[in-house]
C-alpha atoms as a printed R data frame, in Angstrom:
   type eleno elety resid chain resno      x       y      z
1  ATOM     1    CA   MET     A     1 -0.239  -5.891 34.082
2  ATOM     2    CA   ASP     A     2  2.109  -3.797 36.708
3  ATOM     3    CA   PHE     A     3  5.035  -1.864 35.220
4  ATOM     4    CA   ALA     A     4  7.722   0.237 36.696
5  ATOM     5    CA   LYS     A     5  7.226   4.167 35.696
6  ATOM     6    CA   SER     A     6 10.458   3.668 33.594
7  ATOM     7    CA   SER     A     7  8.701   0.654 31.667
8  ATOM     8    CA   GLU     A     8  5.462   2.915 31.219
9  ATOM     9    CA   LEU     A     9  7.464   5.540 29.529
10 ATOM    10    CA   ILE     A    10  9.502   3.344 27.554
11 ATOM    11    CA   LEU     A    11  6.375   1.937 26.275
12 ATOM    12    CA   ASN     A    12  4.880   5.067 25.592
13 ATOM    13    CA   VAL     A    13  7.520   6.097 23.703
14 ATOM    14    CA   LEU     A    14  7.690   3.266 21.214
15 ATOM    15    CA   ASN     A    15  4.453   3.477 20.843
16 ATOM    16    CA   SER     A    16  4.256   7.401 19.323
17 ATOM    17    CA   HIS     A    17  8.000   7.312 17.941
18 ATOM    18    CA   GLY     A    18  8.008   3.603 16.777
19 ATOM    19    CA   LYS     A    19 11.500   2.020 16.175
20 ATOM    20    CA   LEU     A    20 14.223   3.854 18.500
21 ATOM    21    CA   SER     A    21 17.481   3.006 19.673
22 ATOM    22    CA   GLN     A    22 18.592   2.719 23.652
23 ATOM    23    CA   LYS     A    23 20.041   6.303 23.244
24 ATOM    24    CA   GLU     A    24 17.013   8.076 21.601
25 ATOM    25    CA   ILE     A    25 14.530   6.368 24.112
26 ATOM    26    CA   ALA     A    26 16.968   7.792 26.716
27 ATOM    27    CA   ASN     A    27 17.143  11.250 25.361
28 ATOM    28    CA   CYS     A    28 13.192  11.391 25.280
29 ATOM    29    CA   ILE     A    29 12.255  10.402 28.636
30 ATOM    30    CA   LYS     A    30 15.795  11.937 30.223
31 ATOM    31    CA   ILE     A    31 16.239   8.401 32.371
32 ATOM    32    CA   PRO     A    32 19.512   7.310 32.462
33 ATOM    33    CA   GLU     A    33 21.071   4.702 29.736
34 ATOM    34    CA   ARG     A    34 21.681   1.868 32.386
35 ATOM    35    CA   THR     A    35 18.017   2.492 33.654
36 ATOM    36    CA   ILE     A    36 16.745   2.142 30.171
37 ATOM    37    CA   ARG     A    37 18.674  -0.998 29.313
38 ATOM    38    CA   TYR     A    38 17.597  -2.840 32.278
39 ATOM    39    CA   ASN     A    39 14.159  -2.152 31.818
40 ATOM    40    CA   LEU     A    40 14.522  -2.851 27.721
41 ATOM    41    CA   ARG     A    41 15.988  -6.122 29.125
42 ATOM    42    CA   GLN     A    42 12.603  -6.964 31.031
43 ATOM    43    CA   LEU     A    43 10.137  -5.784 28.215
44 ATOM    44    CA   ILE     A    44 11.998  -7.888 26.074
45 ATOM    45    CA   GLY     A    45 11.593 -11.122 28.318
46 ATOM    46    CA   LYS     A    46  8.147 -10.314 28.554
47 ATOM    47    CA   GLY     A    47  7.382 -10.302 24.352
48 ATOM    48    CA   LEU     A    48  6.371  -6.237 24.781
49 ATOM    49    CA   VAL     A    49  9.088  -4.854 22.949
50 ATOM    50    CA   ARG     A    50 11.277  -6.388 20.087
51 ATOM    51    CA   GLU     A    51 14.707  -5.373 18.965
52 ATOM    52    CA   SER     A    52 16.559  -5.300 15.983
53 ATOM    53    CA   LEU     A    53 20.172  -4.604 14.522
54 ATOM    54    CA   VAL     A    54 20.575  -1.444 12.399
55 ATOM    55    CA   TRP     A    55 22.010  -2.479  9.291
56 ATOM    56    CA   THR     A    56 23.788   0.509  8.522
57 ATOM    57    CA   ASP     A    57 25.528  -0.229 11.978
58 ATOM    58    CA   LEU     A    58 25.571  -3.510 13.180
59 ATOM    59    CA   ARG     A    59 26.903  -2.138 16.850
60 ATOM    60    CA   GLN     A    60 23.904  -0.765 17.418
61 ATOM    61    CA   LYS     A    61 19.860  -1.939 17.853
62 ATOM    62    CA   GLU     A    62 16.564  -0.807 17.205
63 ATOM    63    CA   PHE     A    63 13.246  -0.954 19.831
64 ATOM    64    CA   GLU     A    64  9.905  -1.229 19.020
65 ATOM    65    CA   LEU     A    65  6.596  -2.785 20.451
66 ATOM    66    CA   GLY     A    66  6.450  -6.079 20.387
67 ATOM    67    CA   ASP     A    67  2.980  -7.513 18.327
68 ATOM    68    CA   SER     A    68  0.862  -8.736 20.913
69 ATOM    69    CA   LEU     A    69  0.955  -5.043 22.466
70 ATOM    70    CA   CYS     A    70  1.214  -3.341 19.154
71 ATOM    71    CA   LEU     A    71 -2.531  -5.064 18.681
72 ATOM    72    CA   SER     A    72 -3.668  -4.164 21.769
73 ATOM    73    CA   LEU     A    73 -2.533  -0.074 21.697
74 ATOM    74    CA   CYS     A    74 -3.059  -0.013 18.188
């Protein structure tokens, strides 16, 4: 699959770190949160990334690799 460079970086960070928030992803790869947000929406739409609520703070979400991508990378 062809991805934007920022999408590849997001997938690599999630593969190496597991579940991360949008802010944690932005801090790891030094890309603006708006770009992270856009790319996460695209990756979620393709089923490559999965989002879940942070139960200790329901305003936040965590992101991790989707099942289909995890099987091919892990």
